[in-house]
C-alpha positions as CSV (number, residue, x, y, z in Angstrom):
1,X,72.4,-75.0,130.6
2,X,74.7,-73.2,133.1
3,X,77.3,-75.9,132.8
4,X,77.5,-75.4,129.0
5,X,77.3,-71.6,129.1
6,X,80.2,-71.1,131.5
7,X,83.0,-71.4,128.9
8,X,80.8,-69.4,126.5
9,X,80.6,-66.5,129.0
10,X,84.4,-66.5,129.7
11,X,85.1,-66.5,126.0
12,X,82.7,-63.7,125.4
13,X,84.4,-61.6,128.0
14,X,87.8,-62.3,126.3
15,X,86.3,-61.0,123.0
16,X,84.8,-57.9,124.5
17,X,88.0,-57.1,126.3
18,X,90.0,-57.6,123.1
19,X,91.5,-54.1,123.1
20,X,93.3,-54.9,126.4
21,X,94.0,-58.6,126.2
22,X,95.0,-58.7,122.5
23,X,96.6,-55.3,121.7
24,X,95.8,-54.5,118.1
25,X,96.3,-51.6,115.8
26,X,93.2,-50.4,113.8
27,X,92.4,-53.1,111.3
28,X,93.0,-52.2,107.7
29,X,90.1,-52.9,105.3
30,X,91.9,-55.8,103.7
31,X,91.8,-57.7,107.0
32,X,88.2,-58.8,106.1
33,X,88.3,-59.7,102.4
34,X,89.3,-63.2,101.1
35,X,89.4,-66.7,102.4
36,X,89.4,-67.8,106.0
37,X,89.4,-71.0,108.1
38,X,88.5,-71.4,111.8
39,X,87.9,-73.6,114.8
40,X,84.9,-73.2,117.1
41,X,83.2,-74.7,120.1
42,X,79.9,-74.1,121.9
43,X,76.6,-75.4,123.3
44,X,73.5,-76.9,121.6
45,X,69.9,-77.1,122.9
46,X,67.6,-79.2,120.8
47,X,63.9,-80.0,120.7
48,X,62.5,-83.1,119.0
49,X,59.5,-85.4,118.6
50,X,59.6,-89.0,117.4
51,X,56.3,-90.3,116.0
52,X,56.0,-94.1,115.8
53,X,53.6,-95.8,113.4
54,X,52.5,-99.4,113.9
55,X,51.4,-101.9,111.3
56,X,47.8,-100.8,111.6
57,X,48.6,-97.2,110.9
58,X,48.1,-96.0,114.5
59,X,50.6,-93.5,115.9
60,X,52.1,-92.7,119.3
61,X,54.8,-90.3,120.3
62,X,58.0,-89.9,122.2
63,X,57.5,-86.2,122.5
64,X,59.3,-83.4,124.3
65,X,62.8,-84.8,123.8
66,X,65.3,-82.1,124.6
67,X,68.8,-83.1,123.8
68,X,71.5,-80.7,125.0
69,X,75.2,-80.8,125.0
70,X,78.4,-79.6,123.2
71,X,79.6,-79.0,119.7
72,X,83.1,-78.5,118.2
73,X,83.9,-78.0,114.5
74,X,85.4,-76.2,111.6
75,X,84.1,-73.2,109.6
76,X,85.5,-71.4,106.6
77,X,84.5,-69.3,103.6
78,X,85.1,-66.2,101.5
79,X,84.3,-62.5,102.2
80,X,83.8,-59.6,99.7
81,X,84.2,-56.1,101.2
82,X,81.8,-53.8,99.3
83,X,81.3,-50.1,99.2
84,X,80.8,-48.2,102.5
85,X,82.4,-51.1,104.4
86,X,79.5,-53.5,103.8
87,X,80.5,-57.1,103.7
88,X,79.0,-60.1,101.9
89,X,80.3,-63.6,102.6
90,X,79.7,-67.3,101.8
91,X,80.4,-69.7,104.6
92,X,80.4,-73.5,105.2
93,X,80.4,-75.1,108.7
94,X,80.7,-78.6,110.0
95,X,80.4,-79.6,113.7
96,X,80.7,-82.7,115.7
97,X,77.7,-82.7,118.1
98,X,77.2,-84.6,121.3
99,X,73.6,-84.3,122.6
100,X,71.1,-86.8,123.8
101,X,67.8,-87.3,125.6
102,X,65.9,-90.4,126.6
103,X,62.2,-91.1,127.3
104,X,61.2,-94.2,129.3
105,X,57.6,-95.1,128.7
106,X,56.3,-93.9,125.3
107,X,52.6,-92.9,125.6
108,X,51.5,-95.8,127.8
109,X,54.0,-98.2,126.4
110,X,55.7,-98.2,129.8
111,X,58.2,-100.9,128.9
112,X,59.3,-99.1,125.8
113,X,62.1,-96.6,125.7
114,X,63.3,-94.1,123.1
115,X,66.7,-92.4,123.0
116,X,67.7,-89.6,120.6
117,X,71.2,-88.5,119.8
118,X,72.5,-85.7,117.4
119,X,75.9,-86.6,116.0
120,X,76.8,-83.8,113.6
121,X,75.6,-80.6,112.1
122,X,76.5,-78.9,108.8
123,X,75.4,-75.7,107.0
124,X,76.1,-73.6,103.9
125,X,75.1,-70.0,104.4
126,X,75.4,-66.4,103.2
127,X,76.3,-63.8,105.7
128,X,76.1,-60.0,105.5
129,X,77.2,-57.2,107.8
130,X,79.0,-53.9,108.1
131,X,82.6,-53.5,109.3
132,X,82.8,-50.9,112.1
133,X,86.5,-50.5,113.0
134,X,87.7,-53.8,114.3
135,X,84.2,-55.3,114.5
136,X,81.8,-56.9,112.2
137,X,78.2,-57.4,113.4
138,X,76.4,-59.7,110.9
139,X,73.4,-61.9,110.1
140,X,73.5,-65.2,108.4
141,X,71.2,-67.8,106.8
142,X,71.1,-70.8,104.5
143,X,70.7,-74.6,104.2
144,X,71.4,-77.0,107.1
145,X,71.9,-80.7,107.6
146,X,72.0,-82.9,110.7
147,X,72.9,-86.5,111.5
148,X,70.8,-88.3,114.2
149,X,70.6,-91.7,115.9
150,X,67.2,-93.1,117.1
151,X,67.4,-96.0,119.6
152,X,64.2,-97.8,120.3
153,X,63.9,-100.5,123.0
154,X,61.0,-102.8,123.9
155,X,61.5,-105.5,126.6
156,X,65.0,-106.9,126.1
157,X,65.4,-105.8,122.5
158,X,66.8,-102.5,121.1
159,X,67.3,-101.3,117.5
160,X,69.3,-98.3,116.3
161,X,68.5,-96.3,113.2
162,X,70.6,-93.5,111.6
163,X,68.7,-90.6,110.0
164,X,69.9,-87.5,108.1
165,X,67.6,-84.4,108.1
166,X,67.9,-81.3,106.0
167,X,66.4,-77.9,106.6
168,X,67.3,-74.2,107.1
169,X,69.1,-72.1,109.5
170,X,69.3,-68.4,110.5
171,X,71.5,-66.5,112.9
172,X,73.6,-63.6,113.9
173,X,77.0,-62.9,115.3
174,X,79.8,-60.4,116.1
175,X,83.3,-60.9,114.7
176,X,86.4,-59.0,115.9
177,X,89.8,-58.5,114.2
178,X,92.4,-59.4,116.9
179,X,95.1,-58.9,114.2
180,X,94.6,-58.5,110.4
181,X,95.0,-62.3,110.1
182,X,93.5,-63.6,113.4
183,X,89.8,-63.1,114.0
184,X,87.5,-64.1,116.9
185,X,83.7,-64.3,116.9
186,X,80.6,-65.3,118.9
187,X,77.6,-66.6,117.0
188,X,74.0,-67.8,117.6
189,X,72.1,-70.0,115.1
190,X,68.6,-71.4,115.1
191,X,68.1,-74.4,112.9
192,X,64.9,-76.2,111.7
193,X,66.1,-79.5,110.4
194,X,62.6,-80.5,109.1
195,X,61.5,-84.1,109.5
196,X,62.0,-87.5,107.9
197,X,61.2,-91.1,108.6
198,X,63.1,-94.4,109.0
199,X,61.9,-97.9,109.1
200,X,61.8,-99.8,112.5
201,X,61.7,-103.6,112.6
202,X,62.8,-106.5,114.8
203,X,60.9,-105.5,118.0
204,X,58.1,-107.5,119.7
205,X,55.8,-104.5,119.3
206,X,54.8,-104.1,115.6
207,X,56.3,-100.7,114.8
208,X,56.6,-100.0,111.1
209,X,58.4,-96.6,111.1
210,X,59.6,-93.6,113.2
211,X,59.4,-90.0,112.1
212,X,61.8,-87.4,113.6
213,X,60.9,-83.7,113.7
214,X,63.8,-81.6,115.1
215,X,65.1,-78.1,115.7
216,X,68.0,-76.6,117.7
217,X,69.6,-73.5,119.2
218,X,73.4,-73.2,118.9
219,X,75.8,-70.7,120.6
220,X,79.5,-70.9,119.6
221,X,82.8,-69.0,119.9
222,X,85.5,-69.3,117.2
223,X,88.9,-68.3,116.1
224,X,89.8,-68.0,112.4
225,X,92.9,-67.4,110.3
226,X,92.9,-65.3,107.1
227,X,96.0,-65.9,104.8
228,X,95.3,-62.7,102.9
229,X,95.5,-60.4,106.0
230,X,97.9,-57.4,105.7
231,X,101.0,-58.9,107.4
232,X,102.8,-55.5,107.3
233,X,100.2,-54.0,109.7
234,X,99.9,-57.0,112.0
235,X,100.0,-55.9,115.6
236,X,103.0,-57.0,117.7
237,X,102.6,-58.3,121.2
238,X,104.8,-56.3,123.6
239,X,107.9,-58.3,124.6
240,X,107.5,-60.1,127.8
241,X,110.5,-61.9,129.1
242,X,111.2,-65.3,127.7
243,X,107.6,-65.9,126.4
244,X,107.1,-69.0,128.7
245,X,107.3,-67.9,132.4
246,X,104.4,-66.6,134.4
247,X,100.6,-67.0,134.6
248,X,98.4,-68.1,131.7
249,X,94.7,-68.8,131.0
250,X,93.3,-70.8,128.1
251,X,90.2,-72.2,126.4
252,X,90.1,-75.7,124.9
253,X,87.9,-78.2,123.2
254,X,88.3,-81.9,122.3
255,X,87.0,-85.4,122.4
256,X,86.4,-87.9,125.2
257,X,86.4,-91.7,125.2
258,X,85.3,-93.2,128.5
259,X,85.1,-96.8,129.8
260,X,82.9,-97.6,132.8
261,X,82.6,-101.0,134.4
262,X,79.3,-100.8,136.3
263,X,78.6,-103.8,138.6
264,X,75.0,-104.1,139.7
265,X,74.2,-106.0,142.9
266,X,70.7,-107.4,143.6
267,X,70.5,-106.6,147.3
268,X,67.0,-108.0,147.8
269,X,67.6,-111.5,146.5
270,X,71.3,-111.5,147.3
271,X,72.0,-112.7,143.8
272,X,75.3,-112.8,142.0
273,X,76.4,-109.4,140.8
274,X,75.2,-108.3,137.4
275,X,78.2,-106.7,135.7
276,X,77.8,-104.5,132.6
277,X,80.0,-102.3,130.5
278,X,79.4,-98.7,129.3
279,X,81.5,-96.8,126.7
280,X,80.6,-93.1,127.1
281,X,82.0,-90.9,124.4
282,X,81.4,-87.3,123.3
283,X,82.8,-83.8,123.4
284,X,84.4,-81.6,126.0
285,X,85.1,-77.8,126.3
286,X,86.7,-76.0,129.2
287,X,89.2,-73.7,130.8
288,X,92.8,-74.3,131.8
289,X,95.4,-72.1,133.5
290,X,98.5,-72.2,135.6
291,X,102.0,-70.9,136.2
292,X,105.3,-71.7,134.5
293,X,108.9,-71.4,135.7
294,X,111.7,-71.5,133.1
295,X,114.7,-73.3,134.6
296,X,118.3,-73.7,133.6
297,X,119.0,-75.1,130.1
298,X,115.5,-74.2,128.9
299,X,113.7,-76.8,131.1
300,X,110.2,-75.7,132.2
301,X,108.3,-76.7,135.3
302,X,104.6,-75.7,135.7
303,X,101.5,-76.3,137.8
304,X,98.2,-76.3,136.0
305,X,94.5,-76.6,136.8
306,X,91.8,-77.7,134.3
307,X,88.0,-77.8,134.3
308,X,86.0,-79.2,131.4
309,X,82.3,-79.4,130.7
310,X,81.8,-83.0,129.3
311,X,78.9,-84.5,127.3
312,X,79.7,-88.2,127.1
313,X,77.1,-90.9,127.4
314,X,76.1,-94.5,126.8
315,X,72.9,-96.5,127.6
316,X,71.9,-100.1,127.5
317,X,69.8,-102.9,128.9
318,X,71.2,-104.6,131.9
319,X,71.9,-108.3,131.2
320,X,68.6,-108.8,129.3
321,X,68.7,-112.6,129.8
322,X,68.2,-112.2,133.6
323,X,67.1,-108.6,134.1
324,X,65.0,-107.7,130.9
325,X,63.2,-104.8,132.6
326,X,66.3,-102.9,133.9
327,X,67.6,-100.2,131.7
328,X,70.5,-97.8,132.5
329,X,72.2,-94.7,131.1
330,X,75.6,-93.2,132.2
331,X,76.5,-89.6,131.5
332,X,79.9,-88.0,132.3
333,X,79.2,-84.3,133.1
334,X,82.5,-82.7,134.0
335,X,86.2,-83.4,134.5
336,X,88.7,-81.5,136.6
337,X,92.4,-81.9,137.3
338,X,95.3,-80.3,139.2
339,X,98.7,-81.4,137.7
340,X,102.4,-80.7,137.4
341,X,103.9,-80.5,134.0
342,X,107.5,-80.6,132.8
343,X,109.1,-80.1,129.4
344,X,112.0,-78.5,127.5
345,X,111.6,-75.4,125.4
346,X,112.9,-75.9,121.9
347,X,112.6,-72.5,120.2
348,X,108.9,-71.8,119.9
349,X,107.9,-75.4,120.8
350,X,107.4,-77.0,124.2
351,X,106.9,-80.8,124.3
352,X,105.9,-81.8,127.8
353,X,104.5,-84.5,130.1
354,X,102.0,-83.9,132.9
355,X,100.4,-85.7,135.8
356,X,98.4,-85.3,139.0
357,X,95.0,-85.6,140.7
358,X,91.7,-85.8,138.8
359,X,88.0,-85.6,139.6
360,X,84.9,-86.6,137.6
361,X,81.1,-86.1,137.9
362,X,78.9,-88.8,136.4
363,X,75.1,-89.4,136.5
364,X,73.8,-93.0,136.5
365,X,70.1,-93.3,135.5
366,X,68.6,-96.8,136.2
367,X,65.0,-97.7,135.3
368,X,63.1,-100.8,136.5
369,X,59.9,-101.2,134.5
370,X,58.5,-97.6,134.7
371,X,60.3,-96.5,137.8
372,X,63.5,-94.5,137.2
373,X,66.2,-93.2,139.6
374,X,69.1,-91.0,138.7
375,X,72.1,-90.9,141.1
376,X,75.0,-88.5,140.8
377,X,78.5,-89.6,141.8
378,X,81.8,-87.7,142.1
379,X,84.9,-89.8,141.6
380,X,88.5,-89.0,142.6
381,X,91.6,-90.5,140.9
382,X,94.7,-89.7,139.0
383,X,95.7,-88.6,135.5
384,X,98.8,-88.6,133.2
385,X,99.4,-87.2,129.8
386,X,101.6,-85.5,127.3
387,X,101.3,-82.5,124.9
388,X,103.0,-80.1,122.6
389,X,102.6,-76.3,123.0
390,X,103.6,-73.7,120.4
391,X,104.3,-70.0,120.9
392,X,102.3,-68.0,118.3
393,X,103.4,-64.7,119.8
394,X,105.1,-63.8,123.1
395,X,101.7,-63.9,124.8
396,X,99.5,-66.2,122.7
397,X,100.1,-69.9,122.8
398,X,98.4,-73.0,121.1
399,X,98.6,-76.6,122.2
400,X,97.4,-80.2,121.6
401,X,97.3,-82.6,124.6
402,X,96.4,-86.2,125.4
403,X,95.4,-87.3,128.9
404,X,94.6,-90.7,130.4
405,X,92.6,-90.6,133.7
406,X,91.6,-93.3,136.2
407,X,88.9,-91.9,138.3
408,X,88.7,-94.8,140.7
409,X,85.3,-96.3,141.8
410,X,82.2,-95.6,143.9
411,X,79.1,-97.6,145.0
412,X,75.6,-96.0,145.2
413,X,72.0,-97.3,145.7
414,X,70.2,-96.9,142.4
415,X,66.9,-98.7,143.0
416,X,65.3,-98.7,146.5
417,X,61.8,-100.2,146.0
418,X,60.3,-102.3,148.8
419,X,60.5,-105.4,146.6
420,X,63.6,-104.7,144.7
421,X,66.9,-103.0,145.8
422,X,69.8,-102.6,143.5
423,X,73.3,-101.2,144.1
424,X,75.8,-100.1,141.5
425,X,79.5,-99.7,141.6
426,X,81.0,-97.4,139.0
427,X,84.6,-97.9,138.0
428,X,85.5,-95.3,135.4
429,X,88.5,-94.2,133.3
430,X,88.8,-92.1,130.2
431,X,91.0,-90.8,127.3
432,X,90.8,-87.1,126.4
433,X,92.4,-85.4,123.3
434,X,92.1,-81.6,123.3
435,X,93.3,-78.5,121.4
436,X,93.7,-75.2,123.3
437,X,94.6,-71.5,122.9
438,X,96.0,-69.6,125.9
439,X,97.0,-66.1,126.8
440,X,100.1,-65.5,129.0
441,X,99.9,-62.5,131.2
């Protein structure tokens, strides 16, 4: 949980320090009414049970599944400012979610595995609160929907089933007017998605259906834009040189597509390597910061560090024709880089290229029959990319960036039983697309 909460805590500090970091004039009342649209990111902690029913009507469970990970999405709605600064609003929200958990050995079915993923979340809610200066504490509640994937494996066979649940959600948050048009918020939501069933067929064990019962906790931070804000009273950032030079710190979120060539070596039997291929994909959220120098003819040189919490995963059977009892799951946990970047300022726009060193932390979980072993590995490699940064004010910048990273490879012992020893070499690379918002000091 700490790895997901770190960017949340930093963002919360930025919000509570808004009076110093984002200098604003007292927000006029019309900075709250009307339409708004925002971006958000955060952490998700789920709790689910899968109940399997066989052809005789008997049931057994994969219980205590606790998927956790990241979310990023859009939110928007309409606010009405009522008498005495009370506010009533209607809001919709859609989030891409990357969470998962796996149970190997489902109630004495030790060669059966069950994996649960949440892929998306959506809600339509009312919210109500009272504007107090630049702040709006509020409560919210309404209907919620979630998209899930249940993967069930028995011996060498796996089946995937998609399932959409619908339920209810309640929560609370605090929103702050950075300017009459730009708002920031932190929000907590509890969601009970209810339960529903999906058919299961094609396995050697006679399973007829699987019923999922699921709920989650979600903490998010977001920034929204309100076209109807009072532009005439919008606070101006104090001029600061050229708007590009100096230190900066930012928050970002995005999508990760990984590719891992894991080569398994049967050490005991000295057999030919058993190669297999993972495609971890998911979400990332993190921090970036650095220093820029504006050179002659508007060329810019900078050095930047970046750290991202990553939830990207994939799981599979290892060559089921020869190793039907070996199952594996690969998770990317974090990414970090230290890079140079160079570009040319064109008015309020900076197109740039970037490159440098990169690090990655991944966990490889390998199970042989009912014995599972998880091995963490830190890889070191290189990264290159490109992006476009835009100056919103002299201090507030936004950007979109793409990075390709080759993290190199590493070999670890994943199974060390007296009768069976297995090594794995992980060769990993990834593609990351991110959007970010930074403050230049």
